[in-house]
C-alpha positions as CSV (number, residue, x, y, z in Angstrom):
1,X,102.3,-86.9,131.1
2,X,103.0,-83.2,131.5
3,X,106.4,-81.6,131.1
4,X,107.3,-81.2,134.7
5,X,106.5,-84.9,135.5
6,X,108.7,-86.0,132.6
7,X,111.6,-83.8,133.9
8,X,111.2,-85.1,137.4
9,X,111.1,-88.7,136.2
10,X,114.2,-88.2,134.0
11,X,116.1,-86.6,136.9
12,X,115.3,-89.5,139.2
13,X,116.3,-92.2,136.6
14,X,119.7,-90.5,136.0
15,X,120.3,-90.2,139.7
16,X,119.5,-93.9,140.2
17,X,121.8,-94.8,137.3
18,X,124.7,-92.9,138.7
19,X,124.3,-94.4,142.1
20,X,123.8,-97.9,140.8
21,X,127.1,-98.0,139.0
22,X,129.0,-97.0,142.1
23,X,130.5,-94.1,140.1
24,X,133.6,-92.5,141.5
25,X,135.2,-89.3,140.4
26,X,138.8,-89.3,139.5
27,X,139.2,-85.9,141.2
28,X,137.2,-83.1,142.7
29,X,135.8,-80.1,140.7
30,X,138.3,-77.3,140.0
31,X,136.7,-74.0,139.0
32,X,138.0,-72.0,136.0
33,X,137.4,-68.3,135.6
34,X,136.2,-66.7,132.4
35,X,134.1,-63.7,131.4
36,X,133.9,-60.4,129.4
37,X,134.1,-56.7,129.8
38,X,132.4,-54.2,127.4
39,X,132.5,-50.5,127.3
40,X,130.7,-48.3,124.8
41,X,130.3,-44.6,124.3
42,X,128.1,-42.9,121.6
43,X,126.8,-39.7,120.2
44,X,123.0,-39.7,119.7
45,X,120.6,-37.4,117.9
46,X,116.8,-37.7,117.4
47,X,113.3,-36.4,117.7
48,X,112.9,-37.5,121.3
49,X,115.9,-35.6,122.6
50,X,117.9,-36.8,125.6
51,X,121.6,-36.7,126.3
52,X,123.9,-36.1,123.3
53,X,126.7,-38.3,124.6
54,X,126.0,-41.6,126.4
55,X,128.1,-44.5,127.8
56,X,127.3,-48.0,128.7
57,X,129.4,-50.7,130.5
58,X,128.6,-54.4,131.0
59,X,130.6,-57.3,132.4
60,X,130.2,-60.9,133.5
61,X,132.5,-63.2,135.5
62,X,131.9,-66.9,135.2
63,X,133.2,-69.6,137.5
64,X,132.7,-73.1,136.0
65,X,134.2,-76.5,136.5
66,X,133.4,-80.2,136.2
67,X,134.6,-83.7,136.9
68,X,134.0,-87.0,135.3
69,X,133.1,-90.3,137.0
70,X,134.6,-93.6,136.0
71,X,131.3,-94.5,134.3
72,X,131.6,-91.5,132.0
73,X,129.1,-89.2,133.7
74,X,130.2,-85.6,133.9
75,X,129.1,-83.5,136.9
76,X,129.7,-79.7,136.8
77,X,128.7,-76.3,138.2
78,X,128.4,-72.8,136.7
79,X,128.3,-69.6,138.7
80,X,128.0,-66.1,137.1
81,X,128.4,-62.6,138.5
82,X,126.9,-59.9,136.2
83,X,126.9,-56.1,136.4
84,X,127.7,-52.7,135.1
85,X,129.1,-50.6,137.9
86,X,128.6,-53.4,140.5
87,X,128.5,-57.2,140.3
88,X,125.5,-59.3,141.4
89,X,124.5,-63.0,141.1
90,X,123.2,-64.3,137.8
91,X,123.0,-67.9,136.6
92,X,123.9,-70.5,139.2
93,X,123.3,-74.2,138.3
94,X,124.7,-77.7,138.4
95,X,124.5,-80.3,135.7
96,X,124.8,-84.0,135.0
97,X,126.0,-85.0,131.5
98,X,126.4,-88.4,129.8
99,X,125.1,-90.7,127.1
100,X,121.6,-90.0,128.5
101,X,121.9,-86.3,127.7
102,X,122.3,-83.3,130.0
103,X,120.3,-82.4,133.1
104,X,120.6,-78.8,134.6
105,X,119.4,-77.9,138.0
106,X,119.3,-74.3,139.4
107,X,118.9,-70.7,138.5
108,X,119.0,-70.4,134.7
109,X,117.1,-69.4,131.6
110,X,114.6,-71.7,129.9
111,X,115.5,-74.6,127.5
112,X,114.0,-72.6,124.6
113,X,116.2,-69.6,125.3
114,X,119.3,-71.7,125.7
115,X,118.8,-73.6,122.5
116,X,117.8,-70.6,120.3
117,X,120.0,-67.7,119.3
118,X,119.5,-64.1,118.1
119,X,120.2,-63.1,114.6
120,X,122.8,-60.6,115.7
121,X,125.7,-61.0,118.2
122,X,125.0,-61.4,121.9
123,X,126.4,-59.1,124.6
124,X,129.6,-61.0,125.1
125,X,130.6,-60.9,121.5
126,X,132.5,-58.3,119.5
127,X,129.8,-56.3,117.8
128,X,127.3,-54.2,119.8
129,X,124.0,-56.1,119.9
130,X,120.6,-54.6,119.1
131,X,118.5,-57.9,119.2
132,X,118.6,-57.7,123.0
133,X,117.0,-54.4,123.8
134,X,120.5,-52.8,124.1
135,X,119.8,-50.0,121.6
136,X,117.8,-48.2,124.4
137,X,121.0,-47.4,126.1
138,X,121.9,-45.0,123.3
139,X,118.5,-44.0,121.8
140,X,115.8,-42.4,123.9
141,X,112.1,-43.2,123.4
142,X,108.7,-42.6,125.0
143,X,107.8,-46.2,124.1
144,X,107.2,-48.5,127.1
145,X,108.2,-51.5,124.9
146,X,111.4,-50.1,123.6
147,X,113.7,-51.7,126.2
148,X,112.1,-55.1,126.2
149,X,114.8,-57.7,126.7
150,X,113.1,-61.0,126.6
151,X,109.9,-59.9,124.8
152,X,108.9,-58.6,121.3
153,X,109.6,-55.0,120.9
154,X,113.3,-55.3,121.7
155,X,114.3,-58.9,120.7
156,X,113.4,-62.1,118.9
157,X,115.2,-64.0,121.7
158,X,112.3,-64.5,124.1
159,X,111.9,-65.9,127.6
160,X,109.2,-65.8,130.3
161,X,111.6,-66.0,133.2
162,X,115.2,-64.9,133.9
163,X,117.4,-67.1,136.0
164,X,114.5,-68.7,137.9
165,X,114.9,-72.0,139.7
166,X,114.6,-74.5,136.8
167,X,114.8,-78.1,135.9
168,X,116.0,-78.6,132.3
169,X,116.8,-81.7,130.2
170,X,118.6,-81.8,126.8
171,X,118.9,-84.9,124.7
172,X,122.2,-85.9,123.0
173,X,122.5,-84.7,119.5
174,X,121.5,-87.5,117.1
175,X,121.7,-87.1,113.3
176,X,122.0,-83.4,113.8
177,X,118.9,-83.1,116.0
178,X,118.8,-82.0,119.7
179,X,115.7,-81.5,121.9
180,X,115.2,-79.8,125.2
181,X,112.6,-79.2,127.9
182,X,112.5,-77.1,131.1
183,X,110.1,-76.3,133.9
184,X,110.3,-73.4,136.4
185,X,107.7,-73.6,139.2
186,X,107.9,-69.8,139.8
187,X,109.7,-66.8,138.3
188,X,109.5,-63.1,139.0
189,X,110.1,-61.0,135.9
190,X,109.8,-57.3,135.1
191,X,108.8,-55.4,131.9
192,X,111.8,-56.9,130.3
193,X,110.6,-60.4,130.8
194,X,107.7,-60.8,128.4
195,X,104.6,-59.5,130.0
196,X,104.7,-55.8,129.1
197,X,105.6,-52.7,131.2
198,X,104.1,-52.4,134.7
199,X,102.1,-49.2,135.2
200,X,102.0,-47.1,138.4
201,X,99.2,-49.0,140.0
202,X,100.5,-52.4,139.1
203,X,103.2,-54.7,140.5
204,X,106.0,-56.2,138.6
205,X,105.0,-59.3,136.6
206,X,105.1,-62.6,138.4
207,X,104.4,-65.9,136.7
208,X,104.5,-69.5,137.7
209,X,104.6,-72.9,136.0
210,X,106.8,-71.8,133.1
211,X,107.6,-74.6,130.8
212,X,109.6,-74.6,127.6
213,X,110.0,-77.1,124.7
214,X,112.6,-76.6,122.0
215,X,114.5,-78.3,119.2
216,X,117.4,-77.4,116.9
217,X,119.2,-79.0,114.0
218,X,122.7,-78.6,112.7
219,X,124.1,-80.0,109.5
220,X,126.8,-79.3,106.8
221,X,126.5,-79.7,103.1
222,X,129.1,-78.9,100.4
223,X,130.9,-75.8,101.8
224,X,128.0,-74.5,104.0
225,X,126.8,-75.0,107.6
226,X,123.1,-74.8,108.3
227,X,121.4,-74.4,111.8
228,X,117.6,-74.4,112.4
229,X,115.7,-74.1,115.7
230,X,112.2,-73.7,117.1
231,X,110.7,-73.3,120.6
232,X,107.4,-72.9,122.5
233,X,107.1,-71.5,126.0
234,X,104.1,-70.9,128.3
235,X,103.6,-69.4,131.8
236,X,100.7,-68.6,134.0
237,X,100.2,-65.2,135.7
238,X,100.2,-65.6,139.4
239,X,97.8,-64.1,141.9
240,X,99.4,-61.0,143.5
241,X,98.6,-57.6,145.1
242,X,96.5,-54.8,143.6
243,X,93.4,-57.0,143.1
244,X,95.3,-59.4,140.9
245,X,96.4,-56.9,138.3
246,X,99.9,-57.9,137.3
247,X,101.7,-56.0,134.6
248,X,98.9,-55.9,132.1
249,X,97.4,-59.3,132.8
250,X,94.9,-60.7,135.2
251,X,95.7,-63.5,137.6
252,X,95.0,-66.8,135.9
253,X,95.9,-65.6,132.4
254,X,98.5,-67.5,130.4
255,X,101.3,-66.1,128.2
256,X,102.7,-68.0,125.3
257,X,105.9,-67.4,123.3
258,X,107.1,-68.9,120.0
259,X,110.5,-68.7,118.3
260,X,112.0,-70.0,115.1
261,X,115.0,-69.2,112.9
262,X,117.9,-70.3,110.8
263,X,121.5,-69.5,110.1
264,X,123.6,-70.4,107.1
265,X,127.4,-70.0,107.1
266,X,129.8,-70.3,104.2
267,X,133.2,-68.9,103.2
268,X,133.2,-66.2,105.9
269,X,129.6,-65.1,105.3
270,X,126.9,-65.7,107.9
271,X,123.2,-65.1,107.1
272,X,120.6,-65.4,109.8
273,X,116.8,-64.9,110.4
274,X,114.7,-65.2,113.5
275,X,111.0,-64.7,114.3
276,X,109.5,-64.3,117.8
277,X,105.8,-64.1,118.7
278,X,104.1,-63.5,122.0
279,X,100.4,-64.2,122.7
280,X,98.8,-63.1,126.0
281,X,95.5,-64.6,127.2
282,X,94.1,-61.4,128.8
283,X,90.5,-60.2,129.6
284,X,90.1,-56.5,128.8
285,X,86.8,-56.4,130.7
286,X,88.7,-57.2,133.9
287,X,91.4,-54.7,133.2
288,X,93.8,-57.0,131.4
289,X,96.0,-55.7,128.6
290,X,97.1,-57.1,125.3
291,X,100.9,-56.7,124.7
292,X,100.6,-59.3,122.0
293,X,103.4,-58.8,119.6
294,X,105.9,-60.1,117.1
295,X,109.5,-59.4,116.0
296,X,111.5,-60.2,112.9
297,X,115.3,-60.1,113.0
298,X,117.8,-60.6,110.2
299,X,121.5,-60.0,109.7
300,X,124.4,-60.7,107.4
301,X,128.0,-60.9,108.7
302,X,131.3,-61.3,107.0
303,X,134.5,-62.3,108.8
304,X,138.0,-62.1,107.3
305,X,141.2,-62.1,109.3
306,X,140.9,-59.7,112.2
307,X,137.9,-57.9,110.6
308,X,134.2,-58.6,111.5
309,X,131.5,-56.7,109.6
310,X,127.7,-56.8,110.0
311,X,124.4,-55.4,108.8
312,X,121.5,-56.1,111.0
313,X,117.8,-55.2,111.1
314,X,114.9,-55.6,113.6
315,X,111.2,-55.0,112.9
316,X,108.5,-55.4,115.6
317,X,104.9,-54.6,116.4
318,X,103.2,-54.5,119.8
319,X,99.4,-54.4,120.3
320,X,98.1,-51.5,122.3
321,X,96.9,-51.8,125.9
322,X,93.3,-51.7,127.1
323,X,92.6,-48.7,129.3
324,X,89.6,-46.8,130.6
325,X,89.0,-43.4,129.0
326,X,87.7,-40.3,130.9
327,X,84.1,-41.3,130.1
328,X,84.6,-44.7,131.7
329,X,84.7,-46.7,128.4
330,X,87.2,-49.5,127.9
331,X,89.4,-48.6,124.9
332,X,92.5,-50.0,123.3
333,X,95.5,-47.7,122.9
334,X,97.4,-47.6,119.7
335,X,99.6,-50.3,118.3
336,X,103.3,-49.6,118.1
337,X,105.8,-50.4,115.3
338,X,109.5,-50.2,115.6
339,X,112.3,-50.6,113.0
340,X,116.0,-50.7,114.0
341,X,118.9,-50.9,111.5
342,X,122.5,-51.3,112.5
343,X,125.8,-51.3,110.6
344,X,128.9,-52.4,112.5
345,X,132.5,-53.3,112.2
346,X,135.0,-54.8,114.6
347,X,138.8,-55.2,114.5
348,X,140.5,-57.8,116.7
349,X,143.7,-56.4,118.2
350,X,144.7,-59.7,119.7
351,X,143.3,-62.7,121.5
352,X,140.3,-61.6,123.5
353,X,140.6,-57.9,122.6
354,X,138.6,-56.1,119.9
355,X,137.6,-52.5,119.0
356,X,134.2,-51.9,117.5
357,X,132.1,-49.2,115.9
358,X,128.4,-49.1,115.1
359,X,125.9,-46.8,113.5
360,X,122.2,-47.3,114.6
361,X,119.0,-45.9,113.1
362,X,115.7,-46.4,114.9
363,X,112.2,-45.5,113.8
364,X,109.2,-45.8,116.2
365,X,105.6,-45.3,114.9
366,X,102.6,-45.3,117.1
367,X,99.2,-45.1,115.4
368,X,98.2,-42.1,117.5
369,X,101.6,-40.5,117.0
370,X,102.4,-40.1,120.7
371,X,105.6,-42.1,120.6
372,X,106.7,-41.3,117.1
373,X,110.4,-40.6,116.7
374,X,113.4,-41.1,114.4
375,X,116.7,-41.5,116.2
376,X,120.3,-42.0,115.3
377,X,123.4,-43.1,117.2
378,X,127.1,-43.6,116.4
379,X,128.8,-45.8,119.0
380,X,132.4,-46.9,119.5
381,X,133.6,-49.4,122.1
382,X,135.8,-52.2,123.2
383,X,135.2,-55.9,123.9
384,X,137.5,-57.8,126.2
385,X,137.0,-61.5,126.8
386,X,139.0,-63.8,129.1
């Protein structure tokens, strides 16, 4: 039985269970508001050039709420508005949660993305993240892979679709283990979504039948906490315009992603590692491109009182594309390697308000030297959560 059939069957059984018990809610759903606002400004210097002073703003508002039936089944909704200078719709989904686990229905990320984590902080946390492609806001590059958000090159936190219509199921946590699966019938993603950058004669990437399988494990021993995770994701390139050429892959190709990692926490110290791998099934003879790649991420954090300090690194390699040279021969462009190192510190002024400073160094090496650059940025900012 394939993944989507399992998800459909599970959804149907839960719906029948809720209806059969004659469940009644004690009250309707009241929405609560939460979110964050970040603002960063930095001084940059490097081989590639660009503006000396840059700024970046990001924010999200979340409306969420739930109610619980007499039989213990919780039903809830989650709506997000995301933006920099304007707000636009982001995740929007409903869920059913009980002893059977959790079912999510709506626009959201894959199960693998939700159950994994990056080695560094995410965008709503106090320290400026680099394991999300954010470093490109402050460091310029000629690299087409530099600002990947859900793909190797910019992150170990991978996904093949971003807020596509998705059916997801997560088991209860038993003996520290939790499993998840999701299926998205169709999802439109750009160069930040795992298929590589679209060129001038290609459309944005469009994939269908995206499924994800994931598992994580949490445990404590002596004075330490340990968390492990793993995930596998696959999607199929969909037929589209431009003779089926879609962002480096030919219609009918498949794209696979793998993630694994761990985190250990003890006495204020947190050490993490994550690995992400992407494998594209592409046919160079038909104009397909590679964009296979991998990324290693690692960090160490220390938290004491209002202070939060971190050292983080990201190393990645992306295979070159297949292109036609002036003589009509099919050749592969050069592989690209990227190393990013960040040191950061944050100070919490009060509940929900922190000041942060980061120093970032980035080195990009392309075999042919076309995109080689060494860049540096010093960034300060504020993080406000509510």
